C-alpha positions as CSV (number, residue, x, y, z in Angstrom):
1,M,-73.7,10.4,163.2
2,R,-77.1,10.1,164.9
3,N,-77.7,13.8,165.3
4,S,-77.4,14.3,161.6
5,R,-80.5,12.3,160.5
6,S,-82.4,13.9,157.8
7,T,-85.4,12.1,156.3
8,P,-88.6,13.3,154.8
9,A,-91.6,13.3,157.1
10,R,-93.8,10.2,156.6
11,G,-96.6,11.0,158.9
12,A,-97.0,11.7,162.6
13,S,-95.9,8.2,163.8
14,H,-92.6,8.4,162.0
15,S,-91.9,12.0,163.0
16,S,-92.6,11.0,166.6
17,H,-90.1,8.2,166.4
18,I,-87.4,10.6,165.2
19,M,-88.0,12.9,168.2
20,N,-88.1,10.1,170.7
21,Y,-84.7,8.7,169.8
22,P,-82.1,11.5,170.4
23,E,-78.4,11.2,170.3
24,S,-78.2,10.9,174.1
25,R,-79.8,7.4,174.1
26,R,-76.6,5.8,172.9
27,R,-75.0,3.7,175.6
28,R,-71.3,3.5,176.0
29,G,-70.1,0.1,175.1
30,R,-72.9,-0.8,172.7
31,S,-72.1,-1.4,169.1
32,L,-73.9,0.3,166.3
33,T,-75.7,-2.9,165.4
34,E,-76.9,-3.3,169.0
35,E,-78.2,0.3,168.9
36,V,-80.2,-0.4,165.7
37,V,-81.5,-3.8,167.1
38,G,-82.6,-2.0,170.2
39,S,-84.3,0.8,168.3
40,L,-86.2,-1.5,165.9
41,S,-87.1,-3.9,168.8
42,Q,-88.6,-0.9,170.8
43,R,-90.6,0.3,167.8
44,I,-92.0,-3.2,167.3
45,E,-92.8,-3.6,171.0
46,A,-94.5,-0.2,171.0
47,G,-96.8,-1.2,168.2
48,E,-95.3,1.1,165.5
49,F,-94.8,-2.0,163.4
50,P,-97.7,-4.4,164.2
51,T,-97.5,-8.1,163.4
52,G,-97.5,-8.7,159.6
53,T,-96.4,-5.1,158.7
54,K,-93.4,-4.4,156.6
55,L,-90.3,-2.7,158.1
56,P,-88.8,0.3,156.4
57,S,-86.4,-0.5,153.6
58,E,-82.6,-0.8,154.3
59,T,-82.1,2.6,152.8
60,E,-84.8,4.2,155.1
61,I,-83.3,2.5,158.2
62,M,-79.8,3.7,157.2
63,Q,-81.1,7.3,157.0
64,Q,-83.2,7.0,160.2
65,E,-80.4,5.5,162.3
66,G,-77.4,7.2,160.6
67,V,-75.5,3.9,160.0
68,S,-74.2,1.9,157.1
69,R,-76.0,-0.8,155.1
70,T,-73.7,-3.4,156.6
71,V,-74.9,-2.4,160.1
72,V,-78.6,-2.5,159.1
73,R,-78.2,-5.9,157.5
74,E,-76.5,-7.3,160.6
75,A,-79.3,-5.8,162.8
76,I,-82.0,-7.4,160.6
77,S,-80.1,-10.7,160.9
78,R,-80.2,-10.5,164.7
79,L,-83.9,-9.7,164.6
80,Q,-84.5,-12.7,162.4
81,A,-82.6,-14.9,164.8
82,A,-84.7,-13.6,167.6
83,R,-87.8,-14.6,165.6
84,L,-89.1,-11.0,165.6
85,V,-89.0,-10.6,161.8
86,E,-88.7,-12.6,158.6
87,T,-87.3,-11.4,155.3
88,R,-89.0,-12.4,152.1
89,H,-86.5,-12.0,149.3
90,G,-87.6,-9.4,146.7
91,I,-90.5,-8.2,148.9
92,G,-89.1,-7.0,152.3
93,T,-88.9,-7.7,156.0
94,F,-92.0,-8.3,158.0
95,V,-92.9,-8.4,161.7
96,L,-93.7,-11.9,163.1
97,D,-95.9,-12.8,166.0
98,K,-94.1,-12.6,169.4
99,P,-92.4,-15.9,170.2
100,I,-93.8,-17.8,173.1
101,S,-90.4,-18.4,174.6
102,N,-86.7,-18.4,173.6
103,S,-85.9,-22.1,173.5
104,L,-82.1,-21.5,173.1
105,Q,-80.3,-19.0,175.4
106,L,-76.6,-18.6,175.8
107,D,-75.2,-16.4,178.6
108,T,-72.5,-14.4,176.9
109,G,-72.0,-12.3,180.1
110,N,-69.8,-15.0,181.6
111,I,-67.3,-15.0,178.7
112,L,-64.6,-13.0,180.5
113,T,-61.2,-14.6,180.4
114,L,-58.8,-15.9,177.8
115,L,-59.8,-19.5,178.7
116,D,-63.5,-18.5,178.2
117,V,-62.8,-17.1,174.8
118,M,-60.8,-20.2,173.9
119,A,-63.8,-22.4,175.0
120,V,-66.1,-20.4,172.7
121,L,-63.7,-20.9,169.8
122,E,-63.6,-24.7,170.5
123,F,-67.5,-24.6,170.4
124,R,-67.4,-22.6,167.2
125,I,-65.0,-25.0,165.5
126,S,-67.5,-27.8,165.6
127,I,-70.5,-25.7,164.8
128,E,-69.1,-23.4,162.1
129,S,-67.1,-26.1,160.3
130,E,-70.3,-28.0,159.6
131,A,-72.1,-24.7,158.8
132,A,-69.5,-24.0,156.1
133,G,-69.9,-27.4,154.6
134,L,-73.7,-27.1,154.5
135,A,-73.4,-23.6,153.1
136,A,-71.3,-24.9,150.2
137,A,-73.8,-27.6,149.5
138,R,-76.9,-25.4,149.8
139,R,-76.0,-21.9,149.0
140,T,-77.8,-19.9,146.3
141,D,-76.5,-17.2,144.1
142,R,-78.1,-14.7,146.5
143,H,-76.3,-16.2,149.4
144,L,-73.0,-16.1,147.5
145,A,-73.6,-12.4,146.7
146,D,-74.3,-11.6,150.3
147,M,-71.1,-13.4,151.4
148,R,-69.1,-11.5,148.8
149,T,-70.6,-8.2,150.0
150,A,-69.7,-9.1,153.7
151,L,-66.2,-10.1,152.7
152,A,-65.7,-6.9,150.8
153,A,-66.9,-4.9,153.8
154,F,-64.4,-6.8,156.0
155,E,-61.6,-6.1,153.5
156,S,-62.5,-2.4,153.5
157,S,-62.6,-2.3,157.3
158,V,-59.1,-3.8,157.5
159,Q,-57.8,-0.8,155.7
160,Q,-59.6,1.6,158.0
161,G,-58.1,0.1,161.1
162,P,-58.7,-2.7,163.7
163,G,-61.6,-1.1,165.5
164,S,-63.8,-1.0,162.5
165,S,-63.5,-4.7,161.5
166,V,-65.6,-6.4,164.1
167,E,-69.1,-5.9,162.7
168,A,-67.9,-6.9,159.2
169,D,-66.2,-10.0,160.6
170,I,-69.4,-11.1,162.3
171,G,-71.4,-10.3,159.2
172,F,-69.3,-12.7,157.1
173,H,-69.8,-15.6,159.5
174,L,-73.5,-14.9,159.8
175,Q,-74.0,-14.9,156.0
176,I,-72.4,-18.4,156.0
177,A,-74.8,-19.5,158.7
178,H,-77.8,-18.1,156.7
179,A,-76.7,-20.0,153.6
180,T,-77.1,-23.3,155.5
181,G,-80.8,-22.9,155.4
182,N,-80.9,-24.0,159.0
183,R,-82.0,-21.2,161.3
184,Y,-80.3,-22.7,164.4
185,F,-76.9,-21.9,163.1
186,S,-77.9,-18.2,162.7
187,D,-79.6,-18.3,166.1
188,I,-76.4,-19.4,167.9
189,L,-74.1,-17.0,166.2
190,S,-76.5,-14.1,166.6
191,Q,-76.9,-14.8,170.4
192,L,-73.1,-15.0,170.8
193,G,-72.9,-11.6,169.0
194,T,-69.5,-10.0,169.3
195,T,-68.2,-12.7,171.6
196,I,-67.6,-14.9,168.5
197,I,-64.8,-12.4,167.6
198,P,-61.9,-13.0,170.1
199,R,-60.3,-9.6,169.6
200,T,-63.4,-7.9,171.1
201,R,-62.5,-9.5,174.5
202,V,-58.7,-9.6,174.3
203,N,-56.1,-8.1,172.0
204,S,-54.9,-11.5,170.8
205,A,-52.6,-10.0,168.2
206,A,-50.9,-7.7,170.7
207,L,-50.6,-10.5,173.3
208,A,-49.0,-12.7,170.7
209,A,-46.6,-9.9,169.7
210,N,-48.0,-9.6,166.2
211,D,-48.9,-6.5,164.3
212,Q,-52.7,-6.0,164.4
213,Q,-52.9,-5.0,160.7
214,A,-50.9,-8.1,159.7
215,Y,-53.2,-10.2,161.9
216,L,-56.3,-8.9,160.2
217,Q,-54.8,-9.5,156.8
218,R,-54.3,-13.1,157.7
219,V,-57.9,-13.4,158.9
220,N,-59.0,-11.9,155.6
221,H,-57.0,-14.5,153.6
222,E,-58.6,-17.2,155.7
223,H,-62.0,-15.8,154.9
224,Q,-61.2,-15.8,151.2
225,F,-60.3,-19.5,151.3
226,I,-63.6,-20.3,153.0
227,L,-65.6,-18.3,150.5
228,S,-63.7,-19.8,147.5
229,A,-64.6,-23.3,148.7
230,I,-68.3,-22.3,149.2
231,E,-68.3,-20.7,145.8
232,R,-67.1,-24.0,144.2
233,K,-69.7,-25.9,146.2
234,D,-66.9,-28.0,147.7
235,A,-68.3,-28.9,151.1
236,E,-65.2,-30.8,152.4
237,A,-62.9,-27.9,151.4
238,A,-65.3,-25.4,153.1
239,R,-65.3,-27.4,156.3
240,A,-61.5,-27.7,156.3
241,A,-61.0,-24.0,155.5
242,M,-63.4,-22.9,158.4
243,R,-61.7,-25.4,160.8
244,T,-58.3,-24.1,159.9
245,H,-59.5,-20.5,160.3
246,L,-60.9,-21.0,163.8
247,T,-58.1,-23.4,164.9
248,N,-55.6,-20.7,164.0
249,S,-57.5,-18.2,166.1
250,R,-57.5,-20.7,169.0
251,E,-53.8,-21.3,168.6
252,R,-53.1,-17.6,168.7
253,L,-55.1,-17.3,171.9
254,R,-53.4,-20.3,173.4
255,Q,-50.0,-18.7,172.8
256,A,-51.3,-15.4,174.3
257,H,-52.6,-17.3,177.4
258,E,-49.2,-18.9,177.9
259,S,-47.4,-15.6,177.5
260,V,-49.7,-13.9,180.1
261,A,-49.2,-16.8,182.5
262,K,-45.4,-16.6,182.1
263,L,-45.4,-12.8,182.7
264,R,-47.5,-13.3,185.9
265,Q,-45.0,-16.0,187.2
266,E,-42.1,-13.7,186.5
267,G,-43.8,-10.8,188.1
């Protein structure tokens, strides 16, 4: 938890940061990743990390923020997508010059209904199917290791319960986007954030009269098929596996939408 942070003092600036970010700053409804993104963004904006300087290591951020490594990596990914930082493998993550403007903006605040979520899934089918194919063709061993780590985190979260799986689910899809080598795939998924996961907006498993645990196990198996194709560098199989995964999600939501509409008519 945030009020249990315990890190060695590293100078006045670092100590000041710890004092200025108390437990009470957490806002209801914000995910842990959003909290860490907000914290690091504020520190960059305040000049604690000037352009060109290196951010603390993953371990240090974990200790400062009281979160897991998966959350820290997801937060760094979102900062990368916002063009605030860049990661140099084997060296660290460095602060970039402030972008002049955000050329691509997606308003996720209007994604409210089942039909809205289905529309997002339709958009994702075209974007992420191609991303999976490119990832299979371009992935490095490091990319593959990151995807395996993300999938392992999702598998672990499934055992812990439905509420803990969202960040890990997003993380897996983001790692595939990173492996394309095309930053726009990462940009789009990072801007959509938790809206790319239908169950954050509607309980699709419950609406479709399915057990949530069984639903997550199916999602996990679909993720495994995607990763297997990317591991084999089979671009067509990766595209097909991702399309199947997202089409299945859309079909579950379509059935849920029809069930809700029927209940309203009967009521």
